[in-house]
C-alpha positions in Angstrom: 20.2 0.1 6.9 16.7 0.3 8.2 13.7 -0.5 6.0 10.0 0.2 6.4 7.9 -2.6 4.9 4.3 -1.7 4.1 1.7 -4.4 3.5 -1.2 -4.3 1.1 -4.7 -3.9 2.3 -6.7 -1.3 0.3 -8.7 1.1 2.4 -6.9 -0.2 5.5 -3.8 1.7 4.3 -4.7 4.8 6.3 -3.5 2.9 9.4 0.1 3.2 7.9 -0.1 6.9 7.8 -1.0 7.0 11.5 2.1 4.7 12.2 4.2 7.1 10.1 3.1 10.0 12.3 4.4 8.1 15.3 7.7 7.3 13.6 8.2 11.0 12.8 7.5 12.1 16.4 9.8 9.4 17.8 12.6 10.3 15.3 12.8 6.9 13.8 14.4 7.3 10.3 14.8 4.8 7.5 16.9 4.2 4.4 14.6 1.8 2.4 10.8 1.6 1.9 9.2 -1.5 0.4 5.5 -1.8 -0.3 2.8 -3.8 -2.0 -0.5 -2.5 -3.3 -1.7 0.3 -1.0 1.7 -0.1 0.7 3.3 0.9 -2.6 1.1 3.9 -2.9 1.7 5.0 0.7 5.4 4.3 0.2 5.6 7.1 -2.3 5.0 9.6 0.5 7.3 7.8 2.9 10.1 8.2 0.3 9.4 11.8 -0.5 8.7 12.8 3.0 5.3 14.4 2.2 3.4 13.4 5.3 1.0 16.4 5.2 0.0 15.5 1.7 -0.5 11.8 2.5 -2.6 12.7 5.5 -4.7 15.2 3.5 -5.4 12.7 0.7 -6.5 10.0 3.1 -8.6 12.4 5.0 -10.5 13.5 1.9 -10.9 10.1 0.2 -14.3 8.3 0.1 -16.1 5.4 -1.6 -17.7 7.9 -4.0 -14.2 9.1 -5.1 -12.5 5.7 -5.5 -15.3 3.3 -6.5 -16.5 4.6 -9.9 -17.6 1.9 -12.4 -16.5 1.2 -15.9 -20.1 0.9 -16.9 -23.0 3.1 -16.0 -25.0 1.2 -13.4 -26.6 1.8 -10.0 -25.9 -1.6 -8.5 -24.3 -1.5 -5.1 -23.6 -3.7 -2.2 -24.3 -3.2 1.5 -20.8 -4.4 2.3 -17.4 -4.0 0.7 -15.9 -7.5 0.9 -13.6 -8.8 -1.9 -16.3 -11.4 -2.8 -18.9 -8.7 -3.3 -16.6 -7.0 -5.8 -16.0 -10.3 -7.6 -19.8 -10.7 -8.0 -19.9 -7.1 -9.1 -17.3 -7.8 -11.8 -19.4 -10.7 -13.3 -22.5 -8.6 -13.3 -21.2 -5.2 -14.4 -17.4 -5.3 -15.0 -14.6 -3.7 -13.0 -14.7 -0.4 -11.3 -12.7 2.2 -13.2 -9.1 2.8 -12.1 -9.3 6.3 -13.5 -10.0 8.0 -10.1 -7.1 6.2 -8.5 -4.9 6.9 -11.5 -5.7 10.6 -11.3 -5.2 10.6 -7.6 -1.8 9.0 -7.8 -0.4 10.5 -11.0 -1.6 14.1 -10.2 0.0 14.1 -6.8 3.2 12.0 -7.1 6.3 14.1 -7.5 8.3 11.9 -9.9 11.5 13.9 -9.6 11.3 13.8 -5.8 11.2 10.0 -6.0 14.1 9.9 -8.4 16.1 12.3 -6.2 15.3 10.8 -2.9 18.2 9.1 -1.0 15.6 6.6 0.3 15.5 3.5 -1.9 12.0 2.4 -2.9 10.9 -1.1 -3.9 7.5 -2.4 -4.8 5.9 -5.7 -5.9 3.4 -6.3 -8.7 2.3 -9.5 -10.5 2.8 -10.2 -14.1 -0.4 -11.9 -15.4 1.0 -13.9 -18.3 3.0 -16.3 -16.1 1.6 -15.3 -12.7 5.0 -14.3 -11.3 5.8 -11.6 -8.7 7.8 -8.7 -10.2 10.0 -6.7 -7.8 10.8 -3.2 -9.0 13.1 -0.6 -7.5 11.1 2.5 -8.3 14.0 5.0 -8.1 15.6 3.3 -11.0 12.6 3.5 -13.3 12.2 6.1 -16.0 9.8 8.8 -14.8 7.1 7.8 -17.3 7.2 4.2 -15.9 6.7 5.1 -12.2 2.9 5.7 -12.2 2.0 2.7 -14.3 4.0 0.4 -11.9 2.5 2.0 -8.8 -1.0 1.4 -10.3 -0.1 -2.1 -11.3 1.0 -3.0 -7.7 -2.4 -1.7 -6.5 -4.7 -3.1 -9.2 -6.8 -5.5 -7.2 -8.3 -7.5 -10.1 -11.2 -8.1 -10.7 -12.4 -5.2 -8.6 -10.1 -3.0 -10.7 -8.8 -3.6 -14.2 -5.3 -4.9 -14.9 -2.6 -2.4 -15.9 -0.7 -2.8 -19.2 3.0 -2.0 -19.3 5.0 -2.6 -22.4 2.4 -5.1 -23.8 2.3 -7.1 -20.5 -0.7 -7.1 -18.1 0.0 -6.6 -14.4 -2.1 -6.7 -11.3 -2.0 -6.5 -7.5 1.3 -7.6 -6.0 -0.5 -8.9 -2.9 -1.4 -12.0 -4.8 2.1 -13.4 -4.1 3.9 -11.0 -1.7 1.7 -8.8 0.4 4.4 -8.1 3.0 7.6 -7.6 1.0 10.2 -8.4 3.7 12.3 -10.4 1.2 12.5 -7.5 -1.1 13.8 -5.3 1.8 16.4 -7.8 2.7 17.5 -8.1 -1.0 17.9 -4.3 -1.1 20.3 -4.4 1.8 18.2 -3.9 4.9 19.6 -5.3 8.2 16.9 -3.7 10.4 13.2 -4.0 9.3 10.0 -2.4 10.6 7.1 -4.2 9.0 3.6 -2.8 9.2 0.8 -5.2 8.6 -2.9 -4.3 8.0 -4.6 -7.2 9.8 -4.1 -9.1 13.0 -2.1 -12.1 11.9 1.2 -13.7 13.0 4.4 -13.0 11.2 5.0 -15.7 8.5 7.1 -18.5 10.0 10.0 -17.9 7.6 10.6 -14.5 9.1 10.3 -15.4 12.8 14.1 -16.0 13.2 15.1 -12.9 11.3 17.1 -10.7 13.6 16.3 -7.0 13.9 12.8 -7.4 12.6 9.9 -5.6 14.3 6.4 -6.4 13.1 3.5 -4.1 14.0 -0.1 -5.2 13.3 -3.4 -3.4 14.3 -4.9 -3.9 17.7 -8.4 -3.8 16.2 -10.0 -4.9 13.0 -9.6 -2.2 10.3 -12.6 -3.1 8.3 -13.0 -4.3 4.7 -10.4 -3.9 2.1 -12.5 -1.8 -0.3 -14.6 0.2 2.1 -13.3 3.7 1.9 -15.7 5.0 4.5 -14.5 8.4 5.6 -15.1 7.9 9.3 -13.4 4.5 9.3 -10.4 5.9 7.5 -9.9 8.6 10.1 -10.4 6.1 12.9 -7.8 3.7 11.4 -5.3 6.5 11.0 -5.6 7.5 14.7 -5.4 3.8 15.7 -2.2 3.4 13.7 -0.7 6.4 15.6 -1.7 5.0 19.0 -0.7 1.4 18.3 2.7 2.6 17.0 3.5 4.8 20.0 2.7 1.9 22.4 4.6 -0.6 20.2 7.8 1.3 19.8 8.0 2.4 23.4 7.8 -1.3 24.3 10.0 -2.8 21.6 12.3 -0.1 20.2 13.7 2.0 23.1 
């Protein structure tokens, strides 16, 4: 079984949609999708096959749409690094996750996820004991799917934690930003892992057979910078990188 593994990386996630375009054109199918953070959110569309919807959502997203604050203030940064949002948290509190919640929960087709023959795994972090929680989304109740997706992508303190059954959860990238282990545990014997920054494959995976690891050929920008032009550029870069990569490594 072949798995697609989608790393976390916030706004950089548009790159994965470009890679998906290439996968579709090359006829590369998959049986399992595993994702963390934005990789979990993108994974929804990989599982349901809704490429056009995923492309549309990324093409229309912006800082103004995503980065709305819990408190009414006009403070802003000239950059969008993680540290700038940590400072923002101490000065003003977290940004609201309501826009992201509306975006995810109003577009995700819960029944399609449940019915899909493609298995879907995500990672989040339980705050009480700081442990990674691996969840197979297809097996969740419908009403649990959106909360777990949001939990996987809740990059605290930039965004608030998500409460599920009296437990607080936050971004899965804290412990497992590239959930290759989850894909293996779900039965994958071929893996295509899509990273969102130029970094080597973790050493523990370097001897894993049938593992292809694609990373961007250029820097994708800051994690929380949802600049429209950068998003479109990263999407196109993902497509071009993937075409070149798979012609060199897959065929």
